[in-house]
N, C-alpha and C positions, 0 to 999 in steps of 0.2 A: 504493500500500500504506500502511496506517495506520502511523504512526511510534510508537516506544515512548513518546514523551512524550504522545501522545494517549490513552493508556490510564491516565493518572495520575489519582488522586483526591487522596490525600495522598502524601507521599514515604516517610519511614520510619514505617510503621504501628506496629511494635514491635521491641524487641530482646529477646534471651534470654540470661540468665546461667545457665549449666548446671553442675550438680554432682550429688552423690548424696544429700546430707543436707538435705532441704528445711527441716527445723526449724532447723538451724544457719544456713542461708541467710537465712531470715526474721529470725532474731535479729540477724544481721550488718547487715541493711539497716534494721532498727529503730534500731540503734545509730548508723547513718549519718544518721538523721533522717527516714526515710521512714515511711509508714503502709501497710505491705503488707496486701493482702487475705488472708483465710484460705486455706490451700492446698486445692485441689480436683483431682481426677483430670482429665486431658485425655483426651478421647474421640475416636476416629476413627469412621468409618462404613464398614461392610461389609454389602453387600446391604440397605441402608437401615436397618441396625441399629447402635446404638452399641457400640463395642468399646474397651476401655482401650488407650491408646497407651504405657503403661508409664512414665508420668511424672506427678508431682504438681506443680502450678504455683500459686504465689502471684504477685500482680501489684502493681506500683507504677503506679497509674492516674493519668493526666493527662487534660486535656480533649480532646487531639488525638492522643495517643500513649500507649504504656505500655512498661514493662520487665517482662518475665516472669522470675521466679525459678523455674527448672525443676529439680526433683529427679528424676533418672531412676532408676526402680525396676527397669526391665527389665535383665536380664543377657544378653539376646540380642545376639550380635555383629552381627546384621543390623539392629538398631535404628538409626533414622536419625541419632541423635546419638552412637552408639557410637564412630565413628572420631574424633570431636572430643574425647570424654572420654578417649580414649587419650593425647591430647596433654597435657591438663591440665584442671582445672576453670577456668571463666572465661566470657567473653563469646563465645558460639558461634553465636548466631542473629541474623540481620539480615533482617527481613521488610519488604518494600516493599508499600505499599498500591496497590490498583487498584479501579476501579469494578466491573469484571466479570471474574472469573477466567477464564471460558471465552474471552472476547474477548482478554484479555491472553495467554493460552496460544496462541491462534491467531496473534496478531501475532508472537510470538517464533518460533513454528514456521515461519511464512512466511518468516522470515529464514534458513531452512535449519538452525536449531538443533535439537538433540535434546532436546526438552522433556518431562520426566516428566508423567504424567497428573494432571489436576485431582482433588483429593480433598476430602472433607468432614471437618469436625471440630466439636466442641462442648465446652462446659464449663458447669457450673452457676454462676450469678451470684447471690450472696447479699449482696453489698455494695450500698450506695446505696439509693435509694428504690424502684427497680424490680428485681424478682427474676425469674429464669427461666433458660432454656437459651439461652446465646449460641451462635450458629451462624456457621461460617466455611466459605469455600471457598478452597482454596489449592493451590499446586503448587510443587515444588522447582525452583529455577532450574537451567538447564543447567550441567553440570560445567565446560563450557568458559568460563563467565563468572566464574571465580575459585574458589580453593580455600582462602580464608582462614577460612571457616566455613560454616555451613549457611545458605544464602541462599534465600529463597522469596518468592513474591508471594501476597498474601492479600486476599480480598474479605470485608469485614465485612458479614455478612448482617443482623445485629442490632446496629448501632453504638450505639443509644441505651442498650442494656443494658451494653455494654462500657465506654464512656467516661463513667464516673461517678466523678470524682475525689472524694477524701474531703471532706466538707462543711467541715471546719475546715482543710483543706489539709494538706500534708506539713510537719511541724515545721521542716524545714531550708529551707523556702521554695521547693522545687522545683516548677516549673510545666510543663515539657515536655522531651522529648528533642530536642536540637538537633544532635547530631553523633556520629560514630563515628571513632575513630582506627584506621587500618589499617596494620599492620606488614607490609612486603613486601620481597622481594629484588629484584623487577622492577617498579620504579616505573611505567614507561611502559606495560607490559602491564596492570598492575592498573587504571590509569586508563582505558585503552581498554576493558577488560572492564566496569567499572562505569558507563561512559558509555552503555552499552546499556540501562540500567535506566530505569524510568519517571521522567520529569521531570528527568533529569540535565543539568546545564549546567557544563561545565568552567570553573573560575575559578582563574587562577594556575597555577603549575607543579606543585602537589601537592594540589589541592583540586577537588572536584566539589560544586556547590551544588544544593539542591533547595528553592527557595523558603523559606528560613529554616532549613533543615537542611543539614548539610555532612558529607561524607566527607573526611578528611584522610589522605594517604598518606605514610608515613615509612619510610625504611630504618633499619637498626639503629643506625647512627651518629647520624643525626638524632634518632632516638627517645631515645637516651642523652643527647644534648645538651639536649633539651627536658625530659626527666623524670629526669635525674640517674641514668642507668644502672639503671633498675628491673630487677631480676633476674627470671629464669624466663620471660621473654617473648621468643620467637624467631619469626621469620617462617616461613611465612605465618600471620597471626593477626589477629583483631579484638582489638586491644590494650585498648581501653576506650571509654567513651562519655561524652558531655557532656550535662548537664542545665542548663537555664536556671533561675535563681533570682530571686526578687523583689528582694532586695538582699543583698549579701554578708555584712553583719554578722550577720544572722539565721543564716546558714549557719555562719559562724565560731563563733558562740556555741554553737550546737547541737552541733557537732563537739567543741568544747572541753569542754562540760559532760558529754558522753558518753565522754570519754577517747579520742577518735579522733585519731591522729596525722595531720596534714595538712601540705601544702606550699603556698606561694604563688608563682605565676609572676610574671614581669616585667610581664605584662599585667593582673595583679590577680586572675586566676582562682585558685581553690583546687583542689587535687587530692589524692586519697588513693591509696595504692599497692594493688596486687592483694591483698596480704595482709589488707587491711581490707575488701575488697569482693568476696570469694569468687572471686579469680583475675582480676578485671577492674580496669583503671585506671578511676577515676571522677573526672570533672572537673566542678566547679561554676563556672558563668559567669553574670555579671549583664549581659553585653553581648549 
């Protein structure tokens, strides 16, 4: 049987910070030194026809990954992000990449997991030098593989359209998504769950590596130690994400000039609290 690691293309394809007010979210991330795309509706596919998914999304695009800022407009309690918005605004989407969504779905199903159906989605791309309709195939991960947020696997059907970073780069020097910090009550169970995902390699007691990207698992006590008891984040949760930057001084200057409060860790990383980043911890790292 094909293993999960054999269906991998990239590891973390994208992350999603979720709220209600997309205008405020875009403004917050401009202040943090990013260059978000203009918000556009995210579309699903029903009977080969596009239908709105009830969310407008802007994007922080990098060459190999991106962060979606998703403003949910739907008030339907059955919306796929509704359960997570009940918890709080913040980082709620973790999308793993795969070469082929149908093959990935079959692989996980063959392991006896209850895997939701593959779906289609699209959005209009007006940034960069190539414009058009970006196409995706995706499916939600089985509920048994973690409840920290909305986890899915996605196949980029039109990657050349999607991965067009801003020509002049992000003002804060951000280059790529390199990690997610996961807050959990059950450290061992969480690591077991996420080890089933494409490309996962356990490293150390609280980490899973994906060829340059990393999931870090912390309980509430450890989280408070690392991040000075940041309020309003309780497990289970995707507590925050890390981006790699060209060099830290550019990031430090950008944040300072924009009036963003930030902290410096013992390892030299900079981080901002959820109040600055729409409910998500945001860590800048040059390593």
